[in-house]
N, C-alpha and C positions, 0 to 999 in steps of 0.2 A: 316721510313726505319729501318730495323733491323741493330743493330750494329754488327761489326765483332767480333765473340767470341774469336778470337785469339789475339785481341788487348790487349796490356799490360795495366793493371789498377794498380796504385800504384807500379810502376816498381820494380821488384824483381830480384836479381842477383843469386838466388839459382838455383840449377839444379833440385830441387824437383818438382814434378808434381803439377800443379795448379788444384785443385779438383773442386773448386767453384769460380765463378766470379759473383759479383753483379755489374751491369753497370747502373748507374743513376736510381736506383730503387726508385719509389714513391708508397706509399700505402695510399690512401685517403679513408675516410668514409664520406658519406653524413649524415648531421644532420637530426633530426626528422622533422624540419621545416626550413623555410628560415632564421629565426632569428638565428638558431643554427650554420649555416654555414657549411663548409666542414672541417672535422678534418684531418689535414695533419700529420698523425702519423709517416710516414717515408717520407722524402722529399729529393730526389736527392742524394741517398747514393751509393757510389762505394767502393768496396774492393775486395780482393780475399782471399781464404783459400787454403793453400798448404796441400798436402796429408801428413798425419802423424803429423800435428801440432794441437795445441789447440789455437784457435783464441778467445780471451776473449772480451766481450763487456760489458762496464760498463757505468752507468749513473743513474740519479735520476729516480724514478718511473714516468711513463708516457712519457719517452723520446723516446719511439718507439722501444726499443731493443727486446721485446717479439713479437711485430708485425713483425719485421724483421725476427726473427727466424721462425715464422709461415709461412712467405712467402717462406723461403728456403725449407720448407716441402711441399709447395703448399697447405697448409690449407687456405692460403689467396693468391689471385692472384694480382700481382702488377698492379696498376693503369697505370703506365708508367714504362719504363725501362725494363731490361732483367736480368734474373738469369740463368746462365749457369752451368749445372752440367755435368762434363766430356765433355764440349764443346757443349752440347745440351741445347737449350733454353727451360726450363721446362714449361714456360707459355703456349706453344702451344701443350703440350702433352695431349692426350686423351686416354680413354679406356685402352687397354693392355699396351701401352707405358707408360702411367701415373702410372699404377699399378707396372710395372717393375721398374720405377724410385723410387717409394716409398719404395721398398724393400731396396734400397741403402741409403736412408736417413730416420732416425728414430728420435724420440723425447722423452726426459724424462721431465715430467712436474714437476711443483713446489710442488703441494700438492698430495702426494701419495695416500691419503685417497679418494680424489675426482676422481682420474683417474683409480682406480681399481674397477671393477664391484663387489658390495657387495654380489650379488647372485651367484657368481662363486667361485669355489675353486682355489687355486694357480695353480693346474694342468690344470684346464680349462682356466685360464687366459693365461698361457704360451702356451697352445695348440692353442689359437685363431689365432695368426699370421700365423701358418702353414695352418689352415683351410681356412682363407681368401685368401691366395695365392695358394690354391690348391695343397699343398705339403704333405698333410696328408698321402696319399697312396703311395707316391714316396720315402719315407725315414722312418727310424726308429725314429719316433717322440719322443717316450718315452725315448730313449737313448739321444736324443738331449736335452730334458727337464732336465734330470739328469745332463747332462754336464753343462747346463746353471746354475742350482742351485749350482753346484760345483764352477763355475767361480765367482759367487757373494757371496760365503761363507755361503750358506744356507743348512740346513740339509734336508734330504729327507722327514722327517715327516711333513714338512710344506706343502707338496703337497695336503694333504687333508684338510688343514686349509682354513678358509675364511679370507678376509682382516681384519675384526674387531678383529680377534684373534691374529693379529700380531702387533708388535710395529711399531712406525713411521719409524725407521731405516730399519726394515725388509721389510716394504711395499715399501720403496724406492729401496731396493735391488731387489725386485720382478719387479718393474718398469724398472730397469736397465736390468735385465735378459730378460724381454719382448722386450726391444729395441735391444738387442743383437741377438735375435732369428733368424733373417733373414740375419745375417752376413752383416750389413750395412757398407758402406764406410765412412759415417759421421753421428754423433749423435748430435742433438741439445739439449743442456742441459739448459733448461729454469728455472733459479733460482732453480736448482736441489737440493740444500741443505739448502735453506733459511728457510724452514718450520721445520727444524730439530734442536734438541738441539745441543749446541756447540760441546760437546764431540762426538756426533753421526756424526756431520758434518765432523769432521776430519777423522773418519773412512770411510765415503762414499767418500770423496775426495781422500783418499789414494787408495781406491778400484778403482776409475775411472782412477787414474794414473797407477795402476798396469795393468788394462785391456788395456789401451792405449799402453803400452809397450809390453804386451803379444800378443795382437791381431792386432797391427798396426793401431789403430783407429785414426780418426780425429774428433775433437770436435769443435763445435761452442758454447762457454760457456758464458751464459748470467748471470749477477749478478749485484746487487747494492753494493756488499761488495768488497771494494778495496783490502783488505787483501786476500780474497779468490781468486780473479782474479790474483793477483800477484803470489800466490802459484801454480796455475795450468796452467797458460797461457804461450805460447811461444811469441805471439804477442797480443797486446791489442788495441782495438778501443774504443774511448770515444765518447758517444753520448749526444747531448743536443737538446731537442725540435725537434726531427725528423732528425737532421743533424749529420753526423759523423765529429767531429771537430778535432780529432787527432788520428793517427795510428802509432804505433812503436813497436819494440821489447820490451818485458816487462821490461828488465833491463834498457834499454835506456830511457823508459818513466818515470820510477821511479827515475832515476838519473838526467835527464834533460827534463823537460816538457816545452813546448813552449806556448800552449794555456792558457789564463788566467783562463778558466773554469777548465782545468785539474789541474792547480796550486791550485785552491781553493779546489778541491776534495781531492787531495793528502795531503793538509795541515791539513785535518781532521783526518788523521791516527795517532793514539797515538804512541809516540816514546818509545821503550823499553829502549834505552840508555838514561839515564838522562843527560849525558854530551852533547847530541845533542839537541839543542834548535831550534824549528821551530815556526814561528808565524802563528797562525790560521788566515786564510783569511775568513772573514765573508761577504757573498754576501748579498747585500741589495735588498729588493723587493721580489716579488713572481715570480715564473716561469709563463710566459705568456701562454695563452690558445693556444693549437695547432690548434684550429679553427680560431684564429685571431692572427697569429704570427707577430712579429715586422718586419718592412722592413729591408733590408740590412742584417747584421749579426744578427742572432736571439738572441745572447747573449749580444748585446750592451746595453740593458736596465738594465742589472745588472753588467756589466763589469767595473771594476775600471780604465781600460786603454782605454776605448772607445773614438773614435774621430769622426769627422763629416763623414768621409769616411765609417766608420762602420755602420752608420745609412742609408747610401745611397746604398752601394754595397754589394752584397753577396760574401764573400770570397771563393775562390776555394781551394780545398785540394791540396797542393803542397809540393814538397820535400824540406826539410830544412836541412837534414843530411842523411847519408846512412841508408836506411830503415825507415826513420822517415818523416811523412807527417803531415801537420797541415793546417787548414783552418782559417787563421787569417791575417788581414791586417798589422799586426806589422812585418811580415816577407816577 
């Protein structure tokens, strides 16, 4: 039975519009054979994204954050659960309705070199969204393309260039411009700066922040870098092995974290102030396979605070403070 799209998930007291709701979303992949098992990349994840905010998602590689981002764009269809965009369950959309939805949600990929067609010029790359959505004859596309270049800080001479003639930072700016072309409501940033040099990362992050303020954008920002997430996010979700284990406002999360996994992640951040001493929490063991996850809490095999209940029962994501939710039996 379909869930009510108006049901509150991770209760929010703000008057801002809830743009996206993920309700008990699961994304599973079948293995190559019976021995491989089913990979539970995303397993029973619920959260919401408010209009105009940046919702950051952080976690180790393989935790399911990119899979979740692709499900929001409907590049992947949830195995179970529902994703509501503006109150509409996107899983059931087809044809023209699906195409209309995809105008409103765009994605910026990790590797700008891999996501730009090497046989097309920048002009052709930026023209493509308008062609796909049948808008080429309905508007001054050339003027739109020039506006897009101006928004991302690129010169007009780049229009005749091919991707291999651009730097990594320039390629990612073109990727951002392409994502902006159809004036989306939300942009999925999938490790959008991790492939760039540190100095270029800062420039691109500043650009994303400027565009958010200027255009009223909403971001779903995926990263394994805690410092980057802290810099850009309004709220942060922490993922471990397909589960969302903690959600909070960025400042509350970094000030007071509840989940042992979040504590371990944040302990790895270097402190600039030498007077502030933090003890690094070293987690023992390896991350279990998503095709054979542990019973109960998935973190219990590495958690220094695990108890018998953790091994038996899956913890629910529950409110522990205003705007702060955690999935842990300790609370």
